[in-house]
C-alpha positions as CSV (number, residue, x, y, z in Angstrom):
1,X,-21.8,-22.0,104.8
2,X,-23.7,-23.5,101.6
3,X,-22.5,-20.2,99.7
4,X,-18.7,-21.1,100.5
5,X,-19.1,-25.0,100.0
6,X,-20.5,-24.2,96.7
7,X,-17.6,-21.8,95.9
8,X,-15.0,-24.4,97.3
9,X,-16.7,-26.4,94.6
10,X,-16.0,-23.9,92.2
11,X,-12.5,-23.2,92.6
12,X,-12.0,-26.9,92.5
13,X,-13.0,-27.6,89.4
14,X,-11.4,-24.3,88.1
15,X,-8.5,-25.9,89.2
16,X,-8.9,-28.8,87.9
17,X,-9.8,-27.5,84.4
18,X,-6.9,-25.3,84.5
19,X,-4.5,-27.8,85.3
20,X,-6.0,-30.4,82.3
21,X,-5.5,-27.2,80.2
22,X,-1.8,-27.0,81.6
23,X,-1.4,-30.5,80.8
24,X,-2.6,-30.2,76.9
25,X,-0.5,-26.9,76.9
26,X,2.6,-28.8,78.2
27,X,2.2,-31.8,75.8
28,X,1.3,-29.5,72.6
29,X,4.8,-28.1,73.1
30,X,6.3,-31.4,73.5
31,X,5.0,-32.8,70.3
32,X,5.8,-29.5,68.7
33,X,9.4,-29.9,69.8
34,X,9.5,-33.4,68.8
35,X,8.1,-32.3,65.3
36,X,10.7,-30.0,64.9
37,X,13.5,-32.4,66.3
38,X,12.6,-34.3,63.8
39,X,12.7,-31.9,60.6
40,X,16.0,-31.0,62.0
41,X,17.3,-34.7,61.5
42,X,15.8,-34.8,58.1
43,X,17.2,-31.5,57.2
44,X,20.5,-32.5,58.7
45,X,20.8,-35.9,56.5
46,X,19.9,-34.0,53.2
47,X,22.6,-31.4,54.0
48,X,25.0,-34.3,54.3
49,X,23.7,-35.9,51.1
50,X,23.8,-32.8,49.1
51,X,27.5,-32.3,50.6
52,X,28.4,-35.7,49.1
53,X,26.9,-34.9,46.2
54,X,28.9,-31.6,45.6
55,X,31.9,-33.3,46.2
56,X,31.1,-36.2,43.6
57,X,30.3,-33.5,41.1
58,X,33.4,-31.3,41.8
59,X,35.7,-34.2,41.1
60,X,34.0,-34.9,38.1
61,X,33.8,-31.4,37.2
62,X,37.8,-31.6,37.7
63,X,37.9,-34.9,35.9
64,X,36.1,-33.6,32.5
65,X,38.1,-30.1,32.8
66,X,41.6,-32.5,32.2
67,X,39.7,-34.5,29.6
68,X,39.0,-31.4,27.9
69,X,42.5,-30.0,28.6
70,X,43.8,-33.1,27.1
71,X,41.5,-32.8,24.3
72,X,42.3,-29.3,23.1
73,X,45.9,-30.5,22.9
74,X,45.2,-32.6,19.7
75,X,41.8,-31.1,18.4
76,X,42.3,-30.0,15.0
77,X,39.5,-27.8,15.2
78,X,41.3,-25.7,17.6
79,X,44.4,-25.7,15.3
80,X,43.1,-24.9,12.0
81,X,44.1,-21.5,10.7
82,X,40.1,-21.0,10.0
83,X,39.8,-20.9,13.7
84,X,37.9,-17.5,13.7
85,X,34.7,-19.1,12.2
86,X,32.5,-19.4,14.9
87,X,30.0,-21.9,13.5
88,X,31.8,-25.1,13.2
89,X,30.8,-27.6,10.7
90,X,29.1,-30.7,12.0
91,X,31.3,-33.5,10.1
92,X,34.4,-31.5,11.8
93,X,33.2,-31.6,14.9
94,X,32.0,-35.4,14.6
95,X,35.6,-36.3,13.7
96,X,36.9,-35.0,16.9
97,X,34.7,-37.1,19.3
98,X,35.1,-40.2,20.9
99,X,33.6,-43.5,18.5
């Protein structure tokens, strides 16, 4: 009878210890899932921000391409008969640039 009571106590202690360990494990899993969710949200925000920046840079590139195209029409360096020279003179370049 005494040994059976001792075994019962051991089983109860073991079950309690297992229950606490299972709770700890579930809590740890929940914390890990919460952390991953927060990281996901941050990455989504960063992705949205980067997409916005890509859009702005694309618009700026289109605008600058148009400005360049307009400038090429009037640039004296491009209409020069000696345009085969690969190294432009600094004074000729500055005459094309806006002041």
